[in-house]
N, C-alpha and C positions, 0 to 999 in steps of 0.2 A: 176254413179250412181249407179248403183246394183253391180258392183266391189267396191265400197266402203262399204258400207251394209254389204255384204259376209267378208270383212276381222273383223269390226265390231263386226259385233256377233260370230264369228273365233276368237276373245282376248277375249271373257266375257266367266266367269267359267259357261258353261250351263249344269246341270245334272255333270257328273264326265267324258265327255269329254277331260276338258284341263288337269283334275287332272291325264286321264292318259295315258298323253305327258313328266308328270314334269321322274324328277331323283327317283329312290326306293330311297327309306332309308336302307342303305343296315347300318346302325352303331344297326338304331330299330330290321333288322335280325338279325346281331350277337347275340345285346343281347339275345333276346327271344331265341335262341337256344341253347348259355349257360346255361342260366335259366330250358332249359328243360332238355340234355343231359348232363349239372354239376351236379346236385346230382346221376345222373343213374349211371356215369364214379365212381364216389366216394360211390358207394355202390355195384357197381362192382370189382373195385379195392376192396374192406373193404371183400368181401366177396374172390375174390382168399389167400388175402396175410393170410386170417383164414385158412385157408385151408392150402399154406403153413406152417403157425410155426403148427399149429396140426400135421400135418402127420410130421415133424420133421425133414425141408426139407431149411437148412437156407442159403444155396449160392443160390438156384435158388428163395428164396421169397425176398435174399437182388433187387437178378438182377431184379427180378420182380418191387420192389419197387423205385430203381432205372430210368426203363423203365419210371415206371407209372410222375416219378417225372415229368420227359421231356416232357412226351408227358402232362401233367398236366399247365410243361408250357409255353407251344405249343398252346394249348386251350387260357387258361387262362389272356398272357398275349399277348393282344391284336401286331397287328402290328412285334411279335418279330419275326421274317420269315424278312419282308425285311430288318429291321434295325440291325438282323446281315451277312444280303447280303452282305448290302451296308458294313456293313464292313472291310471283309471278301475283298474286293473289294478289298479298298483305304488298306485296309496289304498287299495284291497284287502288288498295284500301278497302278492298272488294271482303276478304277471311281475315 
């Protein structure tokens, strides 16, 4: 009888004990990180790009923009790494 009462009490959400055992919400964490680091990333890219333009280093500017676009795609497009890896594995005949 006591064991039955303990199990029933453990299944009810009291305080925050059951909430700690649930899976974390990683989608919200990813959205929050994008909201914080997205504008920061764009500001840094803008400052560095303007610096390259004012110093008339067009080759470095082009290289930097291509790298910034690649990083932005990885950062802003969810699951791009997983999708790319699966596509490469299928193209090689591994999966």
